[in-house]
N, C-alpha and C positions, 0 to 999 in steps of 0.2 A: 505492499501499496505508501512505499514510501512517506509516510513518517504524518501525512492527510488521514485525515477520518470523512468515513464515507458519512454521508446520509442514510437514514433508513431505508427511505424509498432507494439511493440505488445502488444497497448494499442487496434491496429484493431482485433487481432487476438484475445485479451480475448472477445471484444465485439460476432465478431463470434460467440465464442465456447462457448457464453452466451448463444446467440439467438437461438445454437444449442436445449441447453439443453430447452428451454421453451418452445419446439417443437411449434415449430413456422408453419402460412399456407406459411409464401413466409421470404426464408432467411432477414438478418437483411445486413442489405448497409454502410460499415463506409465510406463514403468522407472523403478527405482529406482538410486539409481549406484553400488550395489554390484554390479547384474545389469547396467547395463552399461558396469564396470571390476573384473571380475571378480579379475584381479591387481593393482588394488592394495590390494580392501581384504584378499586373502591379502599382500600386502607392511607394513601397517598394522598387520595379527595377527602378523606372525613378527618383526618390530617393536617387541613387543609384546613374547611370550615369550623375546625374547633380552633386551633388555629388565631382566625380573624375572630371569635366570638369568645377567648381568650382579650387579644386584642380590646376591642370596641369595653368588656369592662375594664383592663388600665383605666381608658381615658376616660370613661364613666366614673373614676375614683380621684385619676383627677383633678377633669374636673369640676369635682363638687370639693375637690382641698383648696383650690384657688379661689373657689366662691365663698368658701367657707371662712379665709383669709381676709378677701374684701369685707366681706359681710362683719366680721369680728373690728376692722382699721374703721371701721363708719364708725357701730355700736359701742364701740369704745371712745367716742372724739364725740357724744352729743351735747356735753357740756359746750365743748368746744364749738361747735356747730350753732348753739342755742349762744352764745354770749358773740359770736359776727352776726346773727343775723339781727342779736340788738347793737347793733354800732351801724348795717346801713345793708348791713349783704342780702343782693337775694338769695334768689332760690334757685334762678337760673346762673349765678357766678356762682353759685357756691353747686350747684351740680359740677357746670365745669372742671370749678378751682379739684376734684374730686375724680369724674375723667380720667385728667390734665395727668393726676399722681396715679391713677391706678394704670394709664396708660406708658407713661414713663418705669411703672414698675416694672410692670410687661414684659417693654422691649431691655429693660438692663436684662431682665431674669433672661432674655432670649441669645442675645448677645453671650453675657455670662458662661448659657451652658451648652452656645453655639462654641467658644472660644474653650469646652472641655475645665474650668476650671473648676472647685468646687464652689460651693458657694456658701460660704463660711460669712456673718458681717461684723464678722468681730479682727474679723483678717488674722485668728490668732491658728490658725488651724494648719496641716503642713501642705507645703507646696510641692508641689508634682512635678 
């Protein structure tokens, strides 16, 4: 084969041509691996589906964890928001302030996570 890897169809075609060259009484049949081992194909498919289900569950758990963090950041600062409202801050401005803060936190988390650095707010963790 000279180091090249043939596709399944090319291998089947070459095998059938070799069978014709041998003048066999019956033509050769080259079944696909899915036809030879349907249980293996079904197992691979089930593994794929179960992996997707667990991935979806992981995303849901992470999303609720992030939502919990943001809600706690809001509920812990209700007095601060009350003082800001008493000083004349409008609800629209307060909402924009919170959305900007959460957007910046999200972007910093994505950048920091994408850089592969551990997220240690105190900076006291090990550096890799």
